[in-house]
C-alpha positions in Angstrom: -1.6 11.6 7.4 2.1 13.5 7.2 4.0 13.0 3.8 7.0 10.6 6.3 3.7 8.0 7.5 2.2 7.9 3.7 6.0 7.7 2.0 6.6 4.2 5.0 3.0 3.1 4.4 3.7 2.8 0.5 7.5 1.2 1.2 5.5 -1.7 3.5 2.6 -2.1 0.4 5.4 -2.5 -1.8 7.5 -5.0 0.8 3.6 -7.4 0.9 3.0 -7.1 -2.3 6.6 -8.3 -3.7 6.4 -10.7 -0.4 2.8 -12.4 -2.5 4.4 -12.5 -5.6 2.6 -9.7 -7.4 3.9 -7.2 -10.0 2.1 -3.7 -9.3 -0.3 -3.7 -12.0 -1.4 -7.4 -10.7 -2.4 -6.4 -7.3 -3.9 -2.8 -9.2 -5.9 -5.0 -11.1 -6.7 -7.5 -8.1 -8.3 -4.3 -6.0 -9.8 -2.7 -9.2 -7.4 1.0 -8.8 -5.6 2.0 -11.5 -2.4 1.0 -11.8 -0.9 4.7 -11.5 -3.2 5.4 -8.6 -0.9 2.5 -6.5 2.7 3.0 -7.8 1.4 6.9 -6.6 0.3 5.1 -3.3 3.4 3.0 -3.3 6.2 5.9 -4.2 4.6 8.5 -1.3 3.3 10.6 -3.5 -0.6 10.8 -4.0 -1.4 11.7 -0.3 -4.9 12.2 -1.3 -5.2 8.8 -3.1 -4.3 6.8 0.3 -7.5 7.1 1.9 -8.8 4.7 4.7 -11.4 2.4 3.0 -8.6 2.7 0.1 -5.6 1.2 2.0 -8.1 -1.4 3.9 -9.0 -2.5 0.5 -5.2 -3.0 -0.6 -4.8 -4.5 3.1 -7.4 -7.0 1.5 -5.7 -7.8 -1.0 -2.8 -8.2 0.4 -3.8 -10.5 2.8 -2.6 -8.7 5.6 -3.9 -6.7 8.7 -4.3 -3.2 8.1 -2.3 -2.8 10.6 1.0 -4.2 9.0 0.7 -0.8 6.9 -0.1 1.5 9.6 1.8 0.3 12.8 5.0 2.5 12.8 7.0 -0.1 15.3 6.4 -2.9 12.8 9.3 -2.7 11.0 10.3 -3.8 7.4 13.1 -5.3 5.8 
């Protein structure tokens, strides 16, 4: 994945996490990953951690579709 795409995915995770009312630690616990790993993914700093199975797990935890995280045409505010 390109650094730009990883950063965009991270920003979308932050957006949907906040819309759902989760703190980072709450979402990390819900999807059974470390708080620090989620934080790094959200900041776009850990490309190796953002695997497809993990992104599916995050999307499921946020009750959204994976495409909501990956679609570059999906603008968030």
